C-alpha positions as CSV (number, residue, x, y, z in Angstrom):
1,M,-1.2,10.9,-84.6
2,E,-1.4,14.5,-85.8
3,V,-5.1,14.1,-86.7
4,L,-5.7,12.7,-83.2
5,A,-3.9,15.6,-81.6
6,S,-5.6,18.2,-83.7
7,F,-8.9,16.8,-82.7
8,F,-8.2,16.9,-78.9
9,D,-6.9,20.5,-79.4
10,T,-10.3,21.3,-81.0
11,L,-12.3,19.7,-78.1
12,V,-10.2,21.5,-75.3
13,H,-10.1,24.9,-77.1
14,A,-13.6,24.8,-78.7
15,D,-14.7,27.8,-76.5
16,R,-12.1,30.0,-78.2
17,H,-13.1,29.1,-81.6
18,L,-16.8,28.5,-81.6
19,A,-17.8,31.3,-83.9
20,D,-15.4,30.1,-86.5
21,F,-16.9,26.6,-86.1
22,V,-20.4,27.9,-86.8
23,A,-19.3,29.6,-89.9
24,L,-17.7,26.6,-91.1
25,Y,-20.1,23.8,-90.2
26,G,-23.5,25.4,-89.8
27,N,-25.9,23.2,-87.9
28,G,-23.3,20.7,-87.3
29,I,-22.0,22.8,-84.5
30,Y,-24.9,21.2,-82.3
31,A,-23.2,17.9,-82.6
32,L,-19.9,19.2,-81.5
33,L,-21.6,20.9,-78.5
34,F,-23.2,17.6,-77.6
35,L,-19.8,16.0,-77.8
36,I,-17.9,18.4,-75.7
37,I,-20.6,18.5,-72.9
38,F,-21.2,14.7,-72.8
39,V,-17.4,13.9,-72.8
40,E,-16.6,16.6,-70.1
41,T,-19.4,15.3,-67.8
42,G,-19.3,11.7,-68.6
43,L,-15.8,10.6,-68.7
44,V,-13.9,10.9,-65.5
45,V,-10.7,11.2,-67.3
46,M,-11.8,14.3,-69.5
47,P,-12.2,17.0,-66.7
48,F,-10.2,19.6,-68.4
49,L,-12.6,20.2,-71.4
50,P,-14.1,23.7,-71.5
51,G,-17.5,23.9,-69.7
52,D,-18.7,27.3,-68.2
53,S,-16.9,29.4,-70.6
54,L,-18.4,27.2,-73.6
55,L,-21.9,27.8,-72.3
56,F,-21.5,31.5,-71.9
57,I,-20.3,31.8,-75.5
58,V,-23.0,29.6,-76.8
59,G,-25.3,32.0,-75.2
60,T,-23.5,34.9,-76.7
61,L,-23.6,33.5,-80.3
62,C,-27.5,32.7,-79.6
63,G,-27.9,36.3,-78.7
64,A,-26.2,37.4,-81.8
65,G,-28.5,35.3,-83.9
66,L,-25.8,32.7,-85.0
67,L,-27.3,30.0,-83.1
68,H,-30.9,28.8,-82.2
69,L,-31.3,29.4,-78.3
70,G,-33.9,26.6,-78.0
71,T,-31.9,24.0,-80.0
72,A,-28.8,24.9,-78.2
73,L,-30.2,24.6,-74.7
74,T,-32.0,21.1,-75.6
75,V,-28.8,19.6,-77.1
76,M,-26.6,20.7,-74.1
77,L,-29.2,19.7,-71.5
78,V,-29.6,16.2,-73.0
79,A,-25.6,15.9,-73.2
80,A,-25.2,17.1,-69.6
81,V,-27.9,14.6,-68.2
82,A,-26.6,11.8,-70.4
83,G,-23.0,12.5,-69.6
84,N,-23.7,12.3,-65.8
85,Q,-25.5,9.3,-66.1
86,T,-22.8,7.4,-67.9
87,N,-20.3,8.7,-65.4
88,Y,-22.7,7.4,-62.5
89,S,-22.8,4.1,-64.4
90,I,-19.1,3.9,-64.5
91,G,-18.8,4.5,-60.8
92,R,-21.5,1.9,-60.1
93,F,-19.5,-0.6,-62.3
94,F,-16.1,-0.1,-60.4
95,G,-17.6,0.4,-57.0
96,P,-15.7,0.5,-53.8
97,K,-12.5,-0.8,-55.4
98,V,-11.8,2.7,-56.6
99,F,-10.8,3.7,-53.1
100,Q,-7.7,1.4,-53.6
101,W,-6.6,3.4,-56.9
102,E,-3.4,5.8,-56.7
103,S,-3.2,8.8,-58.8
104,S,-2.4,8.3,-62.5
105,R,-2.2,10.0,-65.8
106,F,-6.0,9.2,-66.1
107,F,-7.1,9.5,-62.5
108,N,-6.7,12.4,-60.1
109,R,-6.7,10.6,-56.7
110,E,-7.0,14.0,-54.7
111,A,-9.8,15.4,-56.6
112,F,-11.7,12.1,-56.2
113,D,-11.1,12.1,-52.5
114,R,-12.2,15.8,-52.1
115,A,-15.3,15.1,-54.2
116,H,-16.1,12.0,-52.0
117,D,-15.5,13.7,-48.7
118,F,-18.0,16.7,-49.5
119,Y,-20.4,14.4,-51.3
120,E,-20.6,12.1,-48.0
121,R,-21.7,15.4,-46.0
122,R,-23.9,17.0,-48.6
123,G,-25.1,14.3,-51.0
124,G,-27.6,15.6,-53.6
125,I,-27.0,19.4,-53.0
126,A,-23.2,18.7,-53.7
127,L,-24.2,17.1,-57.1
128,I,-26.2,20.5,-58.0
129,L,-23.3,22.8,-56.9
130,A,-20.6,20.6,-58.4
131,R,-22.2,21.4,-61.9
132,F,-20.6,24.9,-61.7
133,V,-17.1,23.8,-60.7
134,P,-14.7,22.4,-63.2
135,F,-13.4,19.0,-62.1
136,A,-15.9,18.7,-59.4
137,R,-18.8,18.3,-61.9
138,T,-16.8,15.3,-63.5
139,F,-16.1,13.6,-60.3
140,A,-19.5,14.1,-58.4
141,P,-21.5,11.8,-60.5
142,F,-18.6,9.2,-60.5
143,V,-18.4,9.4,-56.6
144,A,-22.4,9.0,-56.5
145,G,-22.0,5.7,-58.6
146,V,-19.1,4.4,-56.3
147,T,-21.0,5.0,-53.1
148,A,-24.2,3.4,-54.6
149,M,-26.7,6.4,-54.5
150,T,-29.9,5.1,-56.0
151,R,-30.5,5.7,-59.6
152,R,-33.9,7.6,-59.0
153,K,-32.3,9.9,-56.4
154,F,-29.3,10.5,-58.6
155,T,-31.3,11.3,-61.6
156,F,-33.5,13.8,-59.8
157,Y,-30.3,15.8,-58.8
158,D,-28.7,15.2,-62.1
159,I,-31.7,16.7,-64.1
160,S,-32.1,19.6,-61.5
161,G,-28.3,20.5,-61.6
162,A,-28.1,20.4,-65.5
163,L,-31.2,22.7,-65.7
164,L,-29.6,25.1,-63.4
165,W,-26.2,25.1,-64.9
166,I,-27.0,25.0,-68.6
167,G,-29.8,27.4,-68.1
168,S,-28.2,29.9,-65.9
169,V,-24.7,30.2,-67.7
170,T,-26.1,30.0,-71.1
171,L,-29.0,32.6,-70.6
172,T,-26.5,34.9,-68.8
173,G,-24.3,34.9,-72.2
174,Y,-27.5,35.2,-74.3
175,V,-28.5,38.4,-72.3
176,F,-25.3,39.9,-71.5
177,G,-22.7,38.4,-73.7
178,N,-22.8,41.1,-76.5
179,A,-22.6,44.2,-74.3
180,P,-19.2,45.9,-74.9
181,V,-18.5,46.0,-71.1
182,V,-18.9,42.1,-70.9
183,K,-16.8,41.5,-73.8
184,A,-14.1,43.7,-72.3
185,H,-14.1,41.6,-69.1
186,L,-14.8,38.1,-70.1
187,Q,-12.0,36.5,-68.3
188,L,-13.1,38.2,-65.0
189,I,-16.6,36.9,-65.6
190,F,-15.6,33.3,-66.3
191,W,-13.3,33.2,-63.1
192,T,-16.1,34.7,-61.0
193,M,-18.6,32.3,-62.2
194,I,-16.2,29.5,-61.2
195,A,-15.2,31.0,-57.9
196,I,-18.7,31.5,-56.3
197,P,-19.9,27.9,-56.3
198,G,-16.1,26.8,-55.7
199,L,-16.2,28.9,-52.4
200,L,-19.7,27.4,-51.5
201,L,-18.2,23.9,-52.0
202,L,-14.9,24.8,-49.9
203,L,-17.2,26.4,-47.1
204,G,-19.2,23.2,-46.8
205,F,-16.0,21.1,-46.8
206,V,-14.5,23.3,-44.0
207,R,-17.7,23.1,-42.0
208,G,-17.6,19.4,-42.4
209,K,-14.2,19.1,-41.0
210,K,-14.9,21.4,-38.2
211,S,-18.0,19.3,-37.2
212,K,-15.9,16.1,-37.2
213,A,-13.2,17.7,-34.9
C-alpha cells in the first residue's frame, strides 16, 4: 500500500518535482509526462492530476535546456488526444445510463451535470474551452461520448483543443518561465490561466440559463 500511495503522490504532485525527475530519470521523464496527461484527460475518476501547471513547468524546463521542446510537445499532444478518445469511448460505452448515477467517491455528479448542461448549448466549442479548465477537461469528452457526438466531429474538436492547450501553455512557459518576475509570481499566473477560460465557460452557462428563462 505504501508503494501505491507513493506512486499516486508522485502523479498528483509531479509539477512540483519535475526538475528532480529530469535529473533522476533523464529521457524517461517523457514516459511520465505521457502517463500523467493521458490519465488526467482519459479517466473520468482522475480529474485532480496536475494539468496546466505541469505544461507550464515543462515549457520552463525546455527553455532552460533540460528537456527537448519538440519531443515534449509531441508526447503531451499524443497523450492528450489519446486520453480524450479513451474518455469519449468510456462515455459511449455507458451511454444514457450515466444520468442515473449518483455522486460517489469516483464520480462527481455535480461536475458532470455542469459539463453536460454547457456542452448541450455549446457543443464542440465547449470541448475546446474545457481543455483549459481543471475538472471540465476530464468530464467534457466523457459527456460527448454519453450524448453520442459522432467520432469524426469529436476527433476534430479533440485535436483542435489539444493543439491549443498543449501548445499555448507549454510555449508560454518556454518563453517566459525562466524570467525572474514570472518565477516570483507563478501561483498568480497559474490561477489566471485557469480563471480566464473558467469565466468564459461560466458566462456561457449563465447566458444559456437566461435564454431558457
